[in-house]
Biopython code that builds the backbone (N, CA, C, O; Angstrom):
import numpy as np
from Bio.PDB.StructureBuilder import StructureBuilder

atoms = [
    (1, "UNK", "N", (-41.399, -64.447, 4.151)),
    (1, "UNK", "CA", (-40.269, -63.550, 4.364)),
    (1, "UNK", "C", (-39.165, -64.301, 5.071)),
    (1, "UNK", "O", (-39.431, -65.142, 5.930)),
    (2, "UNK", "N", (-37.935, -64.006, 4.717)),
    (2, "UNK", "CA", (-36.776, -64.649, 5.324)),
    (2, "UNK", "C", (-36.485, -64.069, 6.695)),
    (2, "UNK", "O", (-36.935, -62.972, 7.026)),
    (3, "UNK", "N", (-35.739, -64.802, 7.477)),
    (3, "UNK", "CA", (-35.258, -64.284, 8.761)),
    (3, "UNK", "C", (-34.220, -63.213, 8.512)),
    (3, "UNK", "O", (-33.592, -63.189, 7.453)),
    (4, "UNK", "N", (-34.030, -62.315, 9.487)),
    (4, "UNK", "CA", (-33.035, -61.263, 9.365)),
    (4, "UNK", "C", (-31.634, -61.831, 9.249)),
    (4, "UNK", "O", (-30.757, -61.198, 8.662)),
    (5, "UNK", "N", (-31.411, -63.015, 9.799)),
    (5, "UNK", "CA", (-30.077, -63.609, 9.751)),
    (5, "UNK", "C", (-29.660, -63.982, 8.333)),
    (5, "UNK", "O", (-28.468, -64.003, 8.029)),
    (6, "UNK", "N", (-30.617, -64.275, 7.468)),
    (6, "UNK", "CA", (-30.278, -64.721, 6.116)),
    (6, "UNK", "C", (-30.188, -63.572, 5.119)),
    (6, "UNK", "O", (-29.827, -63.799, 3.964)),
    (7, "UNK", "N", (-30.508, -62.336, 5.532)),
    (7, "UNK", "CA", (-30.468, -61.194, 4.624)),
    (7, "UNK", "C", (-29.095, -60.538, 4.641)),
    (7, "UNK", "O", (-28.969, -59.354, 4.954)),
    (8, "UNK", "N", (-28.068, -61.308, 4.303)),
    (8, "UNK", "CA", (-26.700, -60.812, 4.303)),
    (8, "UNK", "C", (-26.160, -60.755, 2.882)),
    (8, "UNK", "O", (-26.508, -61.572, 2.030)),
    (9, "UNK", "N", (-25.307, -59.774, 2.654)),
    (9, "UNK", "CA", (-24.679, -59.583, 1.350)),
    (9, "UNK", "C", (-23.816, -60.798, 1.000)),
    (9, "UNK", "O", (-23.119, -61.347, 1.854)),
    (10, "UNK", "N", (-23.873, -61.202, -0.255)),
    (10, "UNK", "CA", (-23.075, -62.342, -0.721)),
    (10, "UNK", "C", (-21.585, -62.037, -0.712)),
    (10, "UNK", "O", (-20.774, -62.952, -0.576)),
    (11, "UNK", "N", (-21.207, -60.765, -0.854)),
    (11, "UNK", "CA", (-19.801, -60.399, -0.968)),
    (11, "UNK", "C", (-19.175, -60.024, 0.357)),
    (11, "UNK", "O", (-18.108, -60.532, 0.703)),
    (12, "UNK", "N", (-19.826, -59.134, 1.114)),
    (12, "UNK", "CA", (-19.190, -58.623, 2.326)),
    (12, "UNK", "C", (-19.846, -59.121, 3.608)),
    (12, "UNK", "O", (-19.264, -58.970, 4.682)),
    (13, "UNK", "N", (-21.033, -59.706, 3.530)),
    (13, "UNK", "CA", (-21.718, -60.210, 4.714)),
    (13, "UNK", "C", (-22.502, -59.152, 5.467)),
    (13, "UNK", "O", (-23.069, -59.442, 6.520)),
    (14, "UNK", "N", (-22.546, -57.918, 4.944)),
    (14, "UNK", "CA", (-23.296, -56.848, 5.582)),
    (14, "UNK", "C", (-24.797, -57.079, 5.373)),
    (14, "UNK", "O", (-25.187, -57.911, 4.554)),
    (15, "UNK", "N", (-25.636, -56.349, 6.108)),
    (15, "UNK", "CA", (-27.080, -56.502, 5.991)),
    (15, "UNK", "C", (-27.590, -55.933, 4.672)),
    (15, "UNK", "O", (-27.100, -54.914, 4.186)),
    (16, "UNK", "N", (-28.586, -56.613, 4.104)),
    (16, "UNK", "CA", (-29.274, -56.147, 2.907)),
    (16, "UNK", "C", (-30.693, -55.792, 3.331)),
    (16, "UNK", "O", (-31.336, -56.555, 4.052)),
    (17, "UNK", "N", (-31.183, -54.642, 2.890)),
    (17, "UNK", "CA", (-32.534, -54.212, 3.243)),
    (17, "UNK", "C", (-33.567, -55.210, 2.707)),
    (17, "UNK", "O", (-33.427, -55.691, 1.582)),
    (18, "UNK", "N", (-34.604, -55.529, 3.496)),
    (18, "UNK", "CA", (-35.625, -56.508, 3.054)),
    (18, "UNK", "C", (-36.287, -56.173, 1.715)),
    (18, "UNK", "O", (-36.467, -57.079, 0.902)),
    (19, "UNK", "N", (-36.661, -54.899, 1.441)),
    (19, "UNK", "CA", (-37.248, -54.628, 0.116)),
    (19, "UNK", "C", (-36.277, -54.922, -1.032)),
    (19, "UNK", "O", (-36.689, -55.398, -2.090)),
    (20, "UNK", "N", (-35.006, -54.642, -0.823)),
    (20, "UNK", "CA", (-33.982, -54.922, -1.838)),
    (20, "UNK", "C", (-33.849, -56.425, -2.033)),
    (20, "UNK", "O", (-33.721, -56.897, -3.162)),
    (21, "UNK", "N", (-33.877, -57.175, -0.943)),
    (21, "UNK", "CA", (-33.780, -58.635, -0.997)),
    (21, "UNK", "C", (-34.959, -59.223, -1.764)),
    (21, "UNK", "O", (-34.791, -60.151, -2.556)),
    (22, "UNK", "N", (-36.159, -58.678, -1.525)),
    (22, "UNK", "CA", (-37.370, -59.176, -2.201)),
    (22, "UNK", "C", (-37.329, -58.922, -3.702)),
    (22, "UNK", "O", (-37.951, -59.653, -4.472)),
    (23, "UNK", "N", (-36.600, -57.888, -4.123)),
    (23, "UNK", "CA", (-36.444, -57.613, -5.558)),
    (23, "UNK", "C", (-35.433, -58.547, -6.222)),
    (23, "UNK", "O", (-35.296, -58.543, -7.445)),
    (24, "UNK", "N", (-34.731, -59.339, -5.426)),
    (24, "UNK", "CA", (-33.796, -60.302, -5.986)),
    (24, "UNK", "C", (-32.340, -59.913, -5.880)),
    (24, "UNK", "O", (-31.470, -60.652, -6.341)),
    (25, "UNK", "N", (-32.049, -58.754, -5.275)),
    (25, "UNK", "CA", (-30.667, -58.334, -5.098)),
    (25, "UNK", "C", (-30.099, -59.015, -3.869)),
    (25, "UNK", "O", (-30.679, -58.927, -2.787)),
    (26, "UNK", "N", (-28.979, -59.690, -4.020)),
    (26, "UNK", "CA", (-28.356, -60.406, -2.908)),
    (26, "UNK", "C", (-27.074, -59.730, -2.439)),
    (26, "UNK", "O", (-26.298, -60.318, -1.686)),
    (27, "UNK", "N", (-26.851, -58.482, -2.887)),
    (27, "UNK", "CA", (-25.693, -57.708, -2.451)),
    (27, "UNK", "C", (-26.183, -56.404, -1.835)),
    (27, "UNK", "O", (-27.253, -55.911, -2.192)),
    (28, "UNK", "N", (-25.407, -55.842, -0.912)),
    (28, "UNK", "CA", (-25.772, -54.573, -0.272)),
    (28, "UNK", "C", (-25.580, -53.430, -1.262)),
    (28, "UNK", "O", (-25.045, -53.634, -2.351)),
    (29, "UNK", "N", (-26.012, -52.236, -0.889)),
    (29, "UNK", "CA", (-25.902, -51.082, -1.778)),
    (29, "UNK", "C", (-24.458, -50.739, -2.111)),
    (29, "UNK", "O", (-24.151, -50.387, -3.251)),
    (30, "UNK", "N", (-23.577, -50.836, -1.140)),
    (30, "UNK", "CA", (-22.167, -50.495, -1.368)),
    (30, "UNK", "C", (-21.537, -51.458, -2.367)),
    (30, "UNK", "O", (-20.891, -51.026, -3.322)),
    (31, "UNK", "N", (-21.720, -52.758, -2.157)),
    (31, "UNK", "CA", (-21.156, -53.754, -3.079)),
    (31, "UNK", "C", (-21.824, -53.675, -4.446)),
    (31, "UNK", "O", (-21.164, -53.864, -5.467)),
    (32, "UNK", "N", (-23.128, -53.397, -4.476)),
    (32, "UNK", "CA", (-23.844, -53.253, -5.741)),
    (32, "UNK", "C", (-23.329, -52.076, -6.545)),
    (32, "UNK", "O", (-23.216, -52.157, -7.768)),
    (33, "UNK", "N", (-23.015, -50.975, -5.860)),
    (33, "UNK", "CA", (-22.466, -49.802, -6.548)),
    (33, "UNK", "C", (-21.085, -50.103, -7.107)),
    (33, "UNK", "O", (-20.775, -49.706, -8.230)),
    (34, "UNK", "N", (-20.255, -50.796, -6.347)),
    (34, "UNK", "CA", (-18.928, -51.177, -6.842)),
    (34, "UNK", "C", (-19.042, -52.056, -8.076)),
    (34, "UNK", "O", (-18.291, -51.880, -9.035)),
    (35, "UNK", "N", (-19.972, -52.999, -8.060)),
    (35, "UNK", "CA", (-20.183, -53.883, -9.201)),
    (35, "UNK", "C", (-20.655, -53.080, -10.416)),
    (35, "UNK", "O", (-20.202, -53.334, -11.533)),
    (36, "UNK", "N", (-21.553, -52.118, -10.214)),
    (36, "UNK", "CA", (-22.064, -51.301, -11.313)),
    (36, "UNK", "C", (-20.966, -50.428, -11.920)),
    (36, "UNK", "O", (-20.907, -50.264, -13.139)),
    (37, "UNK", "N", (-20.098, -49.868, -11.077)),
    (37, "UNK", "CA", (-18.999, -49.038, -11.573)),
    (37, "UNK", "C", (-18.056, -49.865, -12.436)),
    (37, "UNK", "O", (-17.619, -49.405, -13.491)),
    (38, "UNK", "N", (-17.738, -51.076, -12.003)),
    (38, "UNK", "CA", (-16.865, -51.947, -12.798)),
    (38, "UNK", "C", (-17.507, -52.303, -14.134)),
    (38, "UNK", "O", (-16.827, -52.349, -15.159)),
    (39, "UNK", "N", (-18.809, -52.553, -14.125)),
    (39, "UNK", "CA", (-19.521, -52.910, -15.357)),
    (39, "UNK", "C", (-19.551, -51.729, -16.322)),
    (39, "UNK", "O", (-19.298, -51.904, -17.514)),
    (40, "UNK", "N", (-19.856, -50.533, -15.828)),
    (40, "UNK", "CA", (-19.947, -49.356, -16.694)),
    (40, "UNK", "C", (-18.596, -48.923, -17.238)),
    (40, "UNK", "O", (-18.542, -48.229, -18.253)),
    (41, "UNK", "N", (-17.515, -49.310, -16.596)),
    (41, "UNK", "CA", (-16.186, -48.918, -17.064)),
    (41, "UNK", "C", (-15.864, -49.521, -18.423)),
    (41, "UNK", "O", (-15.025, -48.983, -19.145)),
    (42, "UNK", "N", (-16.498, -50.607, -18.783)),
    (42, "UNK", "CA", (-16.211, -51.264, -20.055)),
    (42, "UNK", "C", (-17.116, -50.763, -21.182)),
    (42, "UNK", "O", (-16.987, -51.229, -22.314)),
    (43, "UNK", "N", (-18.014, -49.839, -20.907)),
    (43, "UNK", "CA", (-18.917, -49.319, -21.931)),
    (43, "UNK", "C", (-18.280, -48.183, -22.705)),
    (43, "UNK", "O", (-17.388, -47.501, -22.201)),
    (44, "UNK", "N", (-18.734, -47.983, -23.917)),
    (44, "UNK", "CA", (-18.225, -46.918, -24.776)),
    (44, "UNK", "C", (-19.400, -46.374, -25.592)),
    (44, "UNK", "O", (-20.196, -47.145, -26.129)),
    (45, "UNK", "N", (-19.506, -45.061, -25.683)),
    (45, "UNK", "CA", (-20.515, -44.426, -26.522)),
    (45, "UNK", "C", (-19.817, -43.993, -27.806)),
    (45, "UNK", "O", (-18.830, -43.259, -27.760)),
    (46, "UNK", "N", (-20.327, -44.444, -28.952)),
    (46, "UNK", "CA", (-19.692, -44.139, -30.236)),
    (46, "UNK", "C", (-20.714, -43.509, -31.187)),
    (46, "UNK", "O", (-21.854, -43.967, -31.263)),
    (47, "UNK", "N", (-20.309, -42.459, -31.913)),
    (47, "UNK", "CA", (-21.221, -41.841, -32.879)),
    (47, "UNK", "C", (-21.238, -42.622, -34.191)),
    (47, "UNK", "O", (-20.196, -43.059, -34.678)),
    (48, "UNK", "N", (-22.412, -42.789, -34.747)),
    (48, "UNK", "CA", (-22.551, -43.379, -36.077)),
    (48, "UNK", "C", (-22.412, -42.261, -37.112)),
    (48, "UNK", "O", (-22.683, -41.098, -36.812)),
    (49, "UNK", "N", (-21.996, -42.610, -38.313)),
    (49, "UNK", "CA", (-21.818, -41.625, -39.368)),
    (49, "UNK", "C", (-23.179, -41.048, -39.764)),
    (49, "UNK", "O", (-24.065, -41.783, -40.201)),
    (50, "UNK", "N", (-23.343, -39.730, -39.610)),
    (50, "UNK", "CA", (-24.586, -39.020, -39.939)),
    (50, "UNK", "C", (-25.802, -39.655, -39.271)),
    (50, "UNK", "O", (-26.861, -39.784, -39.886)),
    (51, "UNK", "N", (-25.644, -40.045, -38.026)),
    (51, "UNK", "CA", (-26.752, -40.709, -37.339)),
    (51, "UNK", "C", (-26.655, -40.422, -35.848)),
    (51, "UNK", "O", (-26.125, -39.392, -35.432)),
    (52, "UNK", "N", (-27.164, -41.332, -35.068)),
    (52, "UNK", "CA", (-27.186, -41.183, -33.618)),
    (52, "UNK", "C", (-25.977, -41.849, -32.972)),
    (52, "UNK", "O", (-25.081, -42.340, -33.658)),
    (53, "UNK", "N", (-25.966, -41.858, -31.668)),
    (53, "UNK", "CA", (-24.913, -42.513, -30.899)),
    (53, "UNK", "C", (-25.375, -43.915, -30.509)),
    (53, "UNK", "O", (-26.570, -44.152, -30.329)),
    (54, "UNK", "N", (-24.427, -44.842, -30.379)),
    (54, "UNK", "CA", (-24.767, -46.193, -29.939)),
    (54, "UNK", "C", (-23.902, -46.556, -28.730)),
    (54, "UNK", "O", (-22.790, -46.054, -28.563)),
    (55, "UNK", "N", (-24.432, -47.419, -27.917)),
    (55, "UNK", "CA", (-23.703, -47.935, -26.765)),
    (55, "UNK", "C", (-22.986, -49.206, -27.199)),
    (55, "UNK", "O", (-23.618, -50.165, -27.641)),
    (56, "UNK", "N", (-21.673, -49.206, -27.070)),
    (56, "UNK", "CA", (-20.866, -50.351, -27.476)),
    (56, "UNK", "C", (-20.349, -51.038, -26.219)),
    (56, "UNK", "O", (-19.617, -50.435, -25.434)),
    (57, "UNK", "N", (-20.726, -52.292, -26.030)),
    (57, "UNK", "CA", (-20.250, -53.055, -24.880)),
    (57, "UNK", "C", (-19.242, -54.115, -25.288)),
    (57, "UNK", "O", (-18.571, -54.695, -24.434)),
    (58, "UNK", "N", (-19.127, -54.376, -26.591)),
    (58, "UNK", "CA", (-18.153, -55.346, -27.102)),
    (58, "UNK", "C", (-17.211, -54.620, -28.053)),
    (58, "UNK", "O", (-17.659, -53.987, -29.008)),
    (59, "UNK", "N", (-15.932, -54.708, -27.801)),
    (59, "UNK", "CA", (-14.923, -53.995, -28.585)),
    (59, "UNK", "C", (-14.967, -54.381, -30.061)),
    (59, "UNK", "O", (-14.641, -53.552, -30.910)),
    (60, "UNK", "N", (-15.354, -55.596, -30.391)),
    (60, "UNK", "CA", (-15.402, -56.045, -31.783)),
    (60, "UNK", "C", (-16.459, -55.289, -32.581)),
    (60, "UNK", "O", (-16.370, -55.227, -33.808)),
    (61, "UNK", "N", (-17.464, -54.710, -31.910)),
    (61, "UNK", "CA", (-18.492, -53.951, -32.611)),
    (61, "UNK", "C", (-17.965, -52.642, -33.181)),
    (61, "UNK", "O", (-18.585, -52.070, -34.077)),
    (62, "UNK", "N", (-16.833, -52.157, -32.680)),
    (62, "UNK", "CA", (-16.266, -50.901, -33.167)),
    (62, "UNK", "C", (-15.555, -51.051, -34.509)),
    (62, "UNK", "O", (-15.362, -50.060, -35.213)),
    (63, "UNK", "N", (-15.162, -52.269, -34.875)),
    (63, "UNK", "CA", (-14.447, -52.496, -36.130)),
    (63, "UNK", "C", (-15.392, -52.220, -37.296)),
    (63, "UNK", "O", (-16.457, -52.828, -37.401)),
    (64, "UNK", "N", (-14.997, -51.312, -38.155)),
    (64, "UNK", "CA", (-15.787, -50.984, -39.332)),
    (64, "UNK", "C", (-16.997, -50.132, -39.052)),
    (64, "UNK", "O", (-17.852, -49.981, -39.924)),
    (65, "UNK", "N", (-17.101, -49.562, -37.848)),
    (65, "UNK", "CA", (-18.262, -48.745, -37.502)),
    (65, "UNK", "C", (-18.334, -47.491, -38.358)),
    (65, "UNK", "O", (-19.412, -47.119, -38.822)),
    (66, "UNK", "N", (-17.206, -46.839, -38.571)),
    (66, "UNK", "CA", (-17.159, -45.648, -39.407)),
    (66, "UNK", "C", (-16.729, -46.051, -40.813)),
    (66, "UNK", "O", (-15.536, -46.159, -41.098)),
    (67, "UNK", "N", (-17.695, -46.270, -41.678)),
    (67, "UNK", "CA", (-17.362, -46.741, -43.024)),
    (67, "UNK", "C", (-16.750, -45.636, -43.885)),
    (67, "UNK", "O", (-16.304, -45.917, -44.997)),
    (68, "UNK", "N", (-16.715, -44.401, -43.412)),
    (68, "UNK", "CA", (-16.105, -43.303, -44.158)),
    (68, "UNK", "C", (-14.665, -43.057, -43.715)),
    (68, "UNK", "O", (-14.027, -42.120, -44.194)),
    (69, "UNK", "N", (-14.147, -43.886, -42.809)),
    (69, "UNK", "CA", (-12.842, -43.644, -42.230)),
    (69, "UNK", "C", (-11.685, -44.283, -42.951)),
    (69, "UNK", "O", (-10.546, -44.101, -42.519)),
    (70, "UNK", "N", (-11.895, -45.000, -43.995)),
    (70, "UNK", "CA", (-10.781, -45.586, -44.734)),
    (70, "UNK", "C", (-10.686, -47.094, -44.538)),
    (70, "UNK", "O", (-11.695, -47.788, -44.415)),
    (71, "UNK", "N", (-9.457, -47.580, -44.511)),
    (71, "UNK", "CA", (-9.179, -49.001, -44.460)),
    (71, "UNK", "C", (-9.658, -49.642, -43.145)),
    (71, "UNK", "O", (-9.387, -49.133, -42.057)),
    (72, "UNK", "N", (-10.365, -50.751, -43.269)),
    (72, "UNK", "CA", (-10.841, -51.515, -42.100)),
    (72, "UNK", "C", (-10.100, -52.827, -42.081)),
    (72, "UNK", "O", (-10.154, -53.586, -43.049)),
    (73, "UNK", "N", (-9.403, -53.108, -40.986)),
    (73, "UNK", "CA", (-8.642, -54.344, -40.888)),
    (73, "UNK", "C", (-9.365, -55.342, -40.032)),
    (73, "UNK", "O", (-8.876, -56.453, -39.830)),
]
sb = StructureBuilder()
sb.init_structure("model")
sb.init_model(0)
sb.init_chain("A")
sb.init_seg("    ")
for serial, (resi, resn, name, xyz) in enumerate(atoms, 1):
    if name == "N":
        sb.init_residue(resn, " ", resi, " ")
    sb.init_atom(name, np.array(xyz, "f"), 0.0, 1.0, " ", f" {name:<3s}", serial, name[0])
structure = sb.get_structure()
């Protein structure tokens, strides 16, 4: 186990709980939540034609997704 002095957040320097540190997280809960919010902001849920929904994380995946929508550029 590491010393308490080394269990500091990489971003803000605040304390990180030992169980969280052992799981491999090197950021505190507050900084981790901010990072997660930024990551989720780029996600998009798109419906497939006569099918289910898909999670789109790359904008290029949306091109031609709806093959019933007409011209695809």
